[in-house]
LODO-894896 format. One record per residue (C-alpha): x negated, y, z negated; chain; residue number from 1. Coordinates in nm, 3 decimals. Layout:
ATOM;c1;c2;c3;chaine;num
ATOM;X;Y;Z;A;NUM
...
END
This chain:
ATOM;c1;c2;c3;chaine;num
ATOM;0.002;1.085;-1.570;A;1
ATOM;0.311;1.045;-1.421;A;2
ATOM;0.479;0.900;-1.739;A;3
ATOM;0.646;1.271;-1.794;A;4
ATOM;0.788;1.273;-1.469;A;5
ATOM;1.173;1.187;-1.470;A;6
ATOM;1.256;0.882;-1.267;A;7
ATOM;1.516;1.078;-1.077;A;8
ATOM;1.236;1.272;-0.956;A;9
ATOM;0.981;0.970;-0.892;A;10
ATOM;1.309;0.799;-0.723;A;11
ATOM;1.293;1.095;-0.436;A;12
ATOM;0.901;1.047;-0.402;A;13
ATOM;0.881;0.697;-0.376;A;14
ATOM;1.161;0.708;-0.101;A;15
ATOM;0.976;1.001;0.105;A;16
ATOM;0.670;0.761;0.087;A;17
ATOM;0.855;0.471;0.184;A;18
ATOM;1.028;0.640;0.473;A;19
ATOM;0.671;0.766;0.571;A;20
ATOM;0.542;0.393;0.567;A;21
ATOM;0.847;0.314;0.784;A;22
ATOM;0.759;0.563;1.032;A;23
ATOM;0.414;0.457;1.081;A;24
ATOM;0.514;0.092;1.087;A;25
ATOM;0.772;0.178;1.359;A;26
ATOM;0.485;0.402;1.532;A;27
ATOM;0.280;0.065;1.602;A;28
ATOM;0.544;-0.057;1.822;A;29
ATOM;0.653;0.239;1.981;A;30
ATOM;0.447;0.571;2.002;A;31
ATOM;0.459;0.783;2.322;A;32
ATOM;0.362;1.120;2.147;A;33
ATOM;0.074;1.080;1.932;A;34
ATOM;-0.185;0.975;2.172;A;35
ATOM;-0.222;1.346;2.270;A;36
ATOM;-0.349;1.416;1.959;A;37
ATOM;-0.688;1.228;2.066;A;38
ATOM;-0.739;1.410;2.391;A;39
ATOM;-1.117;1.565;2.382;A;40
ATOM;-0.978;1.894;2.544;A;41
ATOM;-0.721;1.948;2.242;A;42
ATOM;-0.933;2.190;2.032;A;43
ATOM;-0.657;2.240;1.822;A;44
ATOM;-0.629;1.874;1.705;A;45
ATOM;-0.844;1.737;1.428;A;46
ATOM;-0.806;1.400;1.579;A;47
ATOM;-0.943;1.482;1.911;A;48
ATOM;-1.181;1.194;2.017;A;49
ATOM;-1.499;1.351;2.212;A;50
ATOM;-1.622;0.992;2.269;A;51
ATOM;-1.341;0.978;2.526;A;52
ATOM;-1.485;1.245;2.737;A;53
ATOM;-1.810;1.100;2.762;A;54
ATOM;-1.682;0.732;2.812;A;55
ATOM;-1.809;0.704;3.179;A;56
ATOM;-2.184;0.881;3.115;A;57
ATOM;-2.427;0.590;3.090;A;58
ATOM;-2.653;0.806;2.860;A;59
ATOM;-2.375;0.864;2.591;A;60
ATOM;-2.114;0.563;2.644;A;61
ATOM;-2.017;0.313;2.421;A;62
ATOM;-2.181;0.025;2.591;A;63
ATOM;-2.132;-0.365;2.605;A;64
ATOM;-2.400;-0.601;2.767;A;65
ATOM;-2.513;-0.302;2.967;A;66
ATOM;-2.189;-0.127;3.087;A;67
ATOM;-1.957;0.151;2.983;A;68
ATOM;-1.635;0.035;2.797;A;69
ATOM;-1.394;0.282;2.964;A;70
ATOM;-1.181;0.460;2.693;A;71
ATOM;-0.836;0.643;2.704;A;72
ATOM;-0.643;0.845;2.432;A;73
ATOM;-0.463;0.629;2.175;A;74
ATOM;-0.166;0.603;1.958;A;75
ATOM;-0.334;0.699;1.590;A;76
ATOM;-0.110;0.453;1.359;A;77
ATOM;-0.389;0.233;1.306;A;78
ATOM;-0.644;0.500;1.248;A;79
ATOM;-0.416;0.678;1.013;A;80
ATOM;-0.363;0.378;0.811;A;81
ATOM;-0.708;0.232;0.805;A;82
ATOM;-0.885;0.602;0.784;A;83
ATOM;-0.627;0.782;0.569;A;84
ATOM;-0.381;0.582;0.398;A;85
ATOM;-0.611;0.293;0.269;A;86
ATOM;-0.902;0.532;0.156;A;87
ATOM;-0.624;0.751;-0.019;A;88
ATOM;-0.486;0.473;-0.210;A;89
ATOM;-0.821;0.369;-0.330;A;90
ATOM;-0.891;0.737;-0.428;A;91
ATOM;-0.576;0.738;-0.606;A;92
ATOM;-0.645;0.412;-0.800;A;93
ATOM;-1.006;0.501;-0.891;A;94
ATOM;-0.920;0.887;-0.995;A;95
ATOM;-0.535;0.866;-1.123;A;96
ATOM;-0.527;0.518;-1.254;A;97
ATOM;-0.294;0.216;-1.190;A;98
ATOM;-0.009;0.372;-1.353;A;99
ATOM;0.001;0.684;-1.104;A;100
ATOM;-0.055;0.424;-0.822;A;101
ATOM;0.248;0.161;-0.889;A;102
ATOM;0.515;0.461;-0.951;A;103
ATOM;0.448;0.559;-0.607;A;104
ATOM;0.308;0.244;-0.438;A;105
ATOM;0.592;0.166;-0.143;A;106
ATOM;0.484;-0.212;-0.179;A;107
ATOM;0.630;-0.192;-0.500;A;108
ATOM;0.903;0.003;-0.444;A;109
ATOM;1.024;-0.239;-0.190;A;110
ATOM;0.949;-0.538;-0.370;A;111
ATOM;1.217;-0.427;-0.625;A;112
ATOM;1.502;-0.476;-0.343;A;113
ATOM;1.590;-0.806;-0.485;A;114
ATOM;1.642;-0.648;-0.842;A;115
ATOM;1.842;-0.352;-0.661;A;116
ATOM;2.044;-0.601;-0.502;A;117
ATOM;2.110;-0.802;-0.843;A;118
ATOM;1.946;-1.115;-0.757;A;119
ATOM;1.834;-1.299;-1.031;A;120
ATOM;1.485;-1.477;-1.029;A;121
ATOM;1.488;-1.839;-0.927;A;122
ATOM;1.215;-1.911;-1.132;A;123
ATOM;1.091;-1.808;-1.485;A;124
ATOM;0.709;-1.704;-1.464;A;125
ATOM;0.636;-1.796;-1.810;A;126
ATOM;0.695;-2.164;-1.706;A;127
ATOM;0.462;-2.167;-1.412;A;128
ATOM;0.124;-2.097;-1.598;A;129
ATOM;-0.084;-2.194;-1.286;A;130
ATOM;-0.024;-1.872;-1.082;A;131
ATOM;-0.076;-1.639;-1.446;A;132
ATOM;-0.421;-1.833;-1.480;A;133
ATOM;-0.509;-1.805;-1.150;A;134
ATOM;-0.390;-1.497;-0.998;A;135
ATOM;-0.711;-1.357;-0.958;A;136
ATOM;-0.817;-1.661;-0.736;A;137
ATOM;-0.508;-1.607;-0.522;A;138
ATOM;-0.549;-1.233;-0.484;A;139
ATOM;-0.895;-1.266;-0.341;A;140
ATOM;-0.809;-1.508;-0.116;A;141
ATOM;-0.511;-1.284;0.025;A;142
ATOM;-0.771;-1.014;0.021;A;143
ATOM;-1.034;-1.216;0.234;A;144
ATOM;-0.748;-1.334;0.468;A;145
ATOM;-0.624;-0.981;0.508;A;146
ATOM;-1.009;-0.839;0.575;A;147
ATOM;-1.071;-1.112;0.823;A;148
ATOM;-0.756;-1.089;1.005;A;149
ATOM;-0.817;-0.721;1.054;A;150
ATOM;-1.160;-0.772;1.204;A;151
ATOM;-1.017;-1.028;1.440;A;152
ATOM;-0.709;-0.921;1.536;A;153
ATOM;-0.501;-0.639;1.369;A;154
ATOM;-0.715;-0.371;1.462;A;155
ATOM;-0.730;-0.419;1.874;A;156
ATOM;-0.350;-0.502;1.902;A;157
ATOM;-0.090;-0.250;1.712;A;158
ATOM;0.215;-0.453;1.747;A;159
ATOM;0.047;-0.710;1.548;A;160
ATOM;-0.060;-0.482;1.293;A;161
ATOM;0.295;-0.380;1.244;A;162
ATOM;0.406;-0.730;1.198;A;163
ATOM;0.156;-0.789;0.940;A;164
ATOM;0.272;-0.463;0.721;A;165
ATOM;0.652;-0.591;0.771;A;166
ATOM;0.531;-0.951;0.668;A;167
ATOM;0.347;-0.797;0.367;A;168
ATOM;0.685;-0.607;0.246;A;169
ATOM;0.890;-0.934;0.277;A;170
ATOM;0.632;-1.116;0.098;A;171
ATOM;0.626;-0.880;-0.190;A;172
ATOM;1.035;-0.880;-0.190;A;173
ATOM;1.007;-1.267;-0.193;A;174
ATOM;0.790;-1.298;-0.448;A;175
ATOM;0.992;-1.059;-0.734;A;176
ATOM;1.284;-1.269;-0.593;A;177
ATOM;1.123;-1.599;-0.687;A;178
ATOM;0.963;-1.486;-1.008;A;179
ATOM;1.112;-1.122;-1.094;A;180
ATOM;0.979;-0.835;-1.248;A;181
ATOM;0.624;-0.699;-1.148;A;182
ATOM;0.532;-1.027;-1.025;A;183
ATOM;0.415;-0.927;-0.697;A;184
ATOM;0.184;-0.644;-0.837;A;185
ATOM;0.069;-0.855;-1.172;A;186
ATOM;-0.023;-1.203;-0.955;A;187
ATOM;-0.025;-1.158;-0.595;A;188
ATOM;-0.082;-0.830;-0.439;A;189
ATOM;-0.438;-0.845;-0.319;A;190
ATOM;-0.486;-0.460;-0.411;A;191
ATOM;-0.436;-0.539;-0.767;A;192
ATOM;-0.773;-0.713;-0.758;A;193
ATOM;-0.931;-0.415;-0.575;A;194
ATOM;-0.792;-0.210;-0.870;A;195
ATOM;-0.914;-0.434;-1.135;A;196
ATOM;-1.283;-0.424;-0.972;A;197
ATOM;-1.284;-0.034;-0.977;A;198
ATOM;-1.096;0.104;-1.273;A;199
ATOM;-1.054;-0.205;-1.514;A;200
ATOM;-0.762;-0.096;-1.769;A;201
ATOM;-0.769;0.269;-1.684;A;202
ATOM;-0.888;0.522;-1.410;A;203
ATOM;-1.100;0.836;-1.446;A;204
ATOM;-0.791;1.064;-1.536;A;205
ATOM;-0.534;0.811;-1.617;A;206
ATOM;-0.345;0.806;-1.925;A;207
ATOM;-0.347;0.518;-2.192;A;208
ATOM;0.020;0.368;-2.161;A;209
ATOM;-0.078;0.111;-2.392;A;210
ATOM;-0.157;0.390;-2.666;A;211
ATOM;0.158;0.613;-2.621;A;212
ATOM;0.357;0.683;-2.914;A;213
ATOM;0.635;0.446;-3.035;A;214
ATOM;0.969;0.496;-2.836;A;215
ATOM;0.793;0.672;-2.543;A;216
ATOM;0.861;0.563;-2.195;A;217
ATOM;0.539;0.366;-2.074;A;218
ATOM;0.404;0.221;-1.756;A;219
ATOM;0.479;-0.157;-1.939;A;220
ATOM;0.838;-0.059;-1.922;A;221
ATOM;1.086;-0.100;-1.639;A;222
ATOM;1.248;0.234;-1.556;A;223
ATOM;1.601;0.353;-1.506;A;224
ATOM;1.759;0.658;-1.406;A;225
ATOM;1.980;0.779;-1.683;A;226
ATOM;2.262;1.027;-1.637;A;227
ATOM;2.067;1.336;-1.685;A;228
ATOM;1.794;1.212;-1.431;A;229
ATOM;1.544;1.118;-1.688;A;230
ATOM;1.385;0.806;-1.678;A;231
ATOM;1.480;0.556;-1.935;A;232
ATOM;1.279;0.209;-2.030;A;233
ATOM;1.309;-0.101;-2.212;A;234
ATOM;1.039;-0.358;-2.350;A;235
ATOM;0.956;-0.667;-2.114;A;236
ATOM;0.713;-0.937;-2.053;A;237
ATOM;0.409;-0.909;-1.834;A;238
ATOM;0.612;-1.011;-1.546;A;239
ATOM;0.849;-0.745;-1.559;A;240
END
C-alpha cells in the first residue's frame, strides 16, 4: 500500500513517528504535565479517570483484602503505550499488512542505525542457519519474557518500562550490526511472530509485494532516497 509513496516522504514520516516514540520514552522518566489529564473533575479530558473519585468509597472503590486502595492522578505514558500504541500496531498489521507496518515501524527505523553509520555486519546470516531455522522459537521466547515482565514489573514502575523500551531499541540496532539487513525484523523481533499469527503473508488490505511487476519497488528491496526524492531499491537476500 505504501510502495508508491516516495522514500523521501516516508523518511519524514518515520522521523516523526520515531520522535514521538522518543517523547513517550522520555515521559516515562519525567512527566510533570500529563497527570492533570486523569483528574476525574476534568470533563474536557477523555483520559479522566472516574475511579479516582470513588477510591475512598467502600461501596465503589478498588479493594484488596477488604481495604480500599488509595488512588491518585498519574502520568499517562504507560496507558498510552499499552492502550493506544500496541493496539494501533496490531490494527495496522491486521488490516494494512506487514508492508505498511515495516515502512513506519520505529524499531525497524532505529535498527538501521548501523547501516546509516556505514557499519558492516560482523557475521554473515547465511552461514548461521540456526537462527534462520529457529527464529520462531526465539521470537516466542522473547514475546513470553516481555509479556511476563509487563505483568510482574513493567506496568507498575514507569522508569523500568522506559529502560525496557530503550533496551529494545539497542537490541534491534545490535542485531543489525551483527547480521545486517532486516535481520532484526525477520529473525528476532517478537512482533514478527504476532504478525505471522495474525496475517500470514498478507493483511486484509495489503499489497502483494511479491507479485509486483518487474523492476518495481517492492517490500523485499532495500530503499534509498534518490536525488528527486523518489525511492530506489535493489534486490537482496532475506536478511536485507
